[in-house]
C-alpha positions in Angstrom: -29.8 61.8 -42.1 -27.7 64.5 -44.0 -25.5 67.1 -42.2 -25.3 70.3 -44.0 -23.6 73.5 -42.5 -25.5 74.3 -39.5 -28.5 72.1 -40.6 -29.5 68.4 -39.9 -31.4 67.4 -42.9 -34.0 64.6 -42.9 -35.7 62.9 -45.7 -39.4 62.7 -45.2 -39.1 59.0 -44.4 -36.8 59.5 -41.5 -38.4 62.4 -40.2 -41.5 60.7 -40.0 -40.2 58.0 -37.5 -39.7 60.8 -34.7 -43.0 60.9 -33.4 -46.3 59.4 -35.2 -48.9 59.3 -32.4 -51.8 61.3 -31.9 -52.0 62.3 -35.6 -55.5 61.2 -35.9 -56.7 64.1 -33.7 -57.4 65.8 -37.1 -60.2 64.7 -39.3 -60.2 64.8 -42.9 -63.0 67.5 -42.7 -60.9 69.6 -40.7 -58.0 69.4 -43.3 -60.6 70.5 -45.9 -61.3 73.4 -44.0 -58.0 74.6 -43.1 -56.2 74.2 -46.5 -55.5 77.2 -48.4 -57.2 77.2 -52.0 -54.8 75.1 -53.9 -52.6 73.8 -51.3 -52.4 70.0 -50.7 -52.4 68.5 -47.4 -53.3 65.0 -46.5 -53.7 62.8 -43.4 -50.6 61.3 -44.4 -48.7 64.6 -44.4 -50.2 65.1 -40.5 -48.6 61.8 -39.7 -45.4 62.1 -41.3 -44.6 65.7 -41.2 -46.7 67.5 -38.7 -47.1 65.2 -35.8 -43.0 64.9 -35.4 -43.3 68.7 -35.9 -45.8 69.2 -33.2 -43.6 66.8 -30.8 -40.5 69.2 -31.8 -42.6 72.0 -30.7 -43.8 70.4 -27.3 -40.0 69.6 -26.7 -39.1 73.5 -27.3 -42.2 74.6 -25.2 -41.6 72.3 -22.3 -37.9 73.6 -22.3 -39.5 77.3 -22.5 -41.6 77.0 -19.6 -38.9 75.4 -17.4 -36.6 78.4 -18.3 -39.6 80.8 -17.3 -40.2 79.1 -14.1 -36.3 79.1 -13.3 -36.2 82.9 -14.2 -39.1 83.7 -12.2 -37.9 82.0 -9.2 -34.6 83.8 -9.8 -36.1 87.2 -9.5 -38.7 86.3 -6.9 -41.7 86.7 -9.1 -44.7 84.5 -8.7 -46.4 85.1 -12.1 -43.8 85.5 -15.0 -45.4 84.1 -17.7 -44.6 85.1 -21.3 -46.4 83.2 -24.4 -44.3 81.1 -26.6 -44.4 82.6 -30.2 -43.8 80.3 -33.3 -43.0 82.5 -36.6 -43.8 81.0 -40.0 -42.3 82.6 -43.0 -42.0 81.7 -46.7 -43.1 83.0 -50.2 -46.3 84.2 -51.2 -48.4 81.0 -52.6 -46.2 78.4 -51.0 -48.6 77.4 -48.3 -47.6 79.2 -45.0 -51.1 79.8 -44.1 -52.1 76.0 -44.2 -49.0 75.3 -42.1 -50.0 77.9 -39.6 -53.6 76.9 -39.2 -52.6 73.2 -39.1 -50.2 73.4 -36.3 -52.7 76.0 -34.6 -55.4 73.0 -34.6 -53.0 70.5 -33.4 -51.2 72.4 -30.8 -54.9 73.4 -29.2 -55.7 69.7 -29.2 -52.3 68.8 -27.6 -52.9 71.6 -24.9 -56.6 72.0 -24.5 -55.9 73.9 -21.3 -53.9 76.6 -23.3 -54.9 79.5 -25.6 -53.5 79.0 -29.0 -53.8 82.1 -31.2 -52.6 82.9 -34.7 -52.0 86.0 -36.7 -50.8 87.2 -40.2 -48.6 90.1 -40.6 -50.7 91.0 -43.6 -52.7 93.1 -41.0 -49.5 95.2 -40.6 -49.2 96.3 -44.4 -50.1 99.9 -44.8 -53.5 100.5 -46.3 -53.4 100.8 -50.2 -54.3 104.6 -49.8 -51.1 105.0 -47.9 -49.2 103.0 -50.1 -50.4 104.9 -52.9 -49.7 108.1 -51.2 -46.0 107.1 -50.8 -45.7 105.9 -54.4 -45.0 102.3 -53.4 -48.5 100.6 -54.2 -46.4 98.5 -56.9 -44.2 97.3 -54.0 -47.0 96.1 -51.9 -45.4 93.0 -49.7 -41.7 94.6 -50.1 -40.3 95.4 -46.6 -41.1 99.0 -46.9 -44.9 98.4 -47.4 -45.1 97.2 -43.8 -45.6 99.4 -40.8 -42.7 97.8 -38.9 -43.0 100.0 -35.9 -46.5 98.9 -35.4 -45.6 95.1 -35.7 -42.8 95.3 -33.2 -45.1 97.3 -30.8 -47.5 94.8 -31.2 -45.3 91.9 -30.6 -43.8 93.5 -27.9 -47.1 94.1 -26.1 -48.0 90.4 -26.7 -44.7 88.9 -25.4 -44.9 91.0 -22.3 -48.4 89.7 -21.8 -49.9 93.2 -21.1 -53.5 92.1 -21.7 -55.8 92.1 -24.9 -53.7 93.2 -27.7 -55.6 94.4 -31.0 -54.0 94.5 -34.7 -55.1 95.7 -38.0 -57.3 93.4 -39.9 -56.6 92.5 -43.6 -58.9 91.0 -46.4 -57.6 89.1 -49.3 -60.9 89.6 -50.8 -60.6 93.4 -50.9 -56.9 93.1 -50.9 -56.5 95.9 -48.2 -57.0 96.6 -44.5 -60.4 96.2 -43.3 -61.7 99.7 -41.9 -62.9 99.4 -38.4 -62.3 95.6 -37.9 -59.4 94.2 -35.7 -57.9 91.1 -34.8 -57.8 90.4 -31.1 -55.3 88.5 -28.9 -56.5 87.7 -25.5 -53.5 86.5 -23.5 -52.3 83.6 -25.6 -50.2 81.0 -24.2 -48.7 80.0 -27.8 -48.7 82.5 -30.7 -48.3 81.7 -34.3 -47.1 84.6 -36.4 -47.3 83.9 -40.1 -46.0 86.1 -42.8 -43.5 86.5 -45.6 -41.5 89.0 -43.5 -41.1 87.7 -40.1 -37.7 86.4 -40.5 -36.4 89.5 -42.3 -33.7 92.2 -40.7 -35.0 95.7 -41.7 -32.1 98.1 -41.5 -31.4 100.7 -38.9 -33.7 98.8 -36.4 -33.0 98.1 -32.9 -34.8 95.1 -32.5 -36.5 92.7 -34.9 -39.8 90.6 -35.4 -37.8 87.5 -35.1 -36.3 88.6 -31.8 -39.9 87.7 -30.2 -39.9 84.2 -31.6 -39.1 80.9 -29.6 -39.1 78.7 -32.8 -39.3 79.8 -36.2 -40.3 77.9 -39.4 -39.6 78.7 -43.1 -41.7 76.9 -46.0 -39.5 76.3 -48.9 -40.0 75.4 -52.5 -38.2 76.2 -55.8 -39.5 79.5 -57.3 -40.7 77.9 -60.7 -42.8 75.8 -58.4 -44.1 78.6 -56.3 -45.0 80.5 -59.7 -47.2 77.7 -60.7 -49.0 77.5 -57.4 -49.4 81.4 -57.7 -50.9 81.2 -60.9 -53.1 78.2 -60.0 -54.4 79.9 -56.8 -55.1 83.1 -59.3 -57.2 81.1 -61.4 -59.1 79.5 -58.2 -59.7 83.0 -57.2 -61.3 84.3 -60.7 -63.6 81.2 -60.4 -65.1 82.3 -57.1 -64.6 86.0 -57.7 -67.2 86.7 -60.6 -70.3 87.0 -58.7 -69.1 89.7 -56.0 -68.4 92.9 -57.5 -66.8 94.0 -54.1 -63.9 91.1 -54.7 -60.6 92.8 -55.8 -60.5 90.0 -58.3 -63.8 90.5 -59.7 -62.4 93.0 -62.4 -60.2 90.5 -63.7 -62.9 87.4 -63.3 -65.4 89.1 -65.7 -62.6 90.3 -68.0 -60.6 88.5 -70.8 -58.8 85.6 -69.0 -55.7 85.6 -70.9 -55.0 89.3 -70.3 -55.9 88.5 -66.6 -53.2 85.7 -66.4 -50.7 88.1 -68.5 -51.3 90.5 -65.6 -50.7 87.9 -62.9 -47.7 86.6 -64.6 -46.3 90.0 -64.6 -47.0 90.7 -61.0 -45.4 87.7 -60.2 -41.9 88.5 -62.2 -41.7 92.3 -61.2 -43.2 91.9 -57.8 -43.2 88.3 -55.9 -40.3 86.8 -57.5 -38.1 89.9 -56.9 -39.3 90.1 -53.3 -38.7 86.4 -52.7 -35.2 86.3 -54.2 -34.1 89.8 -52.7 -36.0 89.6 -49.2 -37.6 86.3 -48.3 -35.3 83.6 -49.6 -32.1 85.2 -47.9 -33.9 84.6 -44.4 -34.3 81.0 -45.1 -31.1 80.0 -42.9 -32.3 81.9 -39.9 -35.3 79.5 -39.5 -35.0 76.6 -36.9 -36.9 74.3 -39.0 -37.0 74.3 -43.0 -40.1 72.4 -44.5 -39.0 71.7 -48.3 -42.0 71.1 -50.6 -41.6 69.5 -54.2 -44.4 68.9 -56.9 -48.0 69.1 -55.6 -47.1 70.6 -52.2 -45.4 67.4 -51.1 -43.0 68.0 -48.3 -39.9 65.7 -49.2 -37.4 66.8 -46.7 -37.1 68.5 -43.1 -34.1 70.5 -42.1 -33.6 71.0 -38.3 -31.1 73.7 -37.1 -28.3 72.3 -35.3 -27.3 75.4 -33.0 
């Protein structure tokens, strides 16, 4: 173990020793279903990385439930129950969604009597028409492209356990909010919130998204690697979009492939990389856990916040 500022830094081999039981509750078929396009996650990753992480979440969740019970007793309340919320942050194409879905599956297996749900903050992007109206369509993904008031209101209702809570639904296939469709959360006991912006600190806001989190995770990798994964994913999206005219990527899939990749590189350089360096990466040291990836999405070290 290495100690660095306010983190303990564990190489993969040491982190894997913290807890390795029950990893077999995930099957290879399930891993195939939940991994994102070009993301890589194996049963060995489940054993070495995610099983100890699930155990850490168990420790945090147990302490959270005890604190909830004690506060309820102090106030003389009999039904004082708020969901445990986990935030997962990181760049576009770094593999946040795979991490979120895998943890949802593992926590559902660990707590069969609990409702474990997941949501992405993509649904809180302004619709493309609104972004275009505001003249910021080319800054989609930057802080100003999100309806933060709606996201805060949503999380406040979830945390206060007010009942069934609904959120806009986003589709990567059409690259926009889906009209008339919603994500529905029904009294989750554990909620996973995944998005590039979940640890950001917007200016002039009295409360932040991360104020609702009981544990936060940042998925990290060198920007050069993330660019490689972004372009690989773009190519895979082209390969699956050419038969569907309604797909956002159809126009690129049926056109000149070199021109399509030139466009993707330009988007990476002018949008995603700038957003990563200016707004996403600076939030890394606000996370409780940092999963650092290297070549082929292999997690080589895990950092755990000291305090």
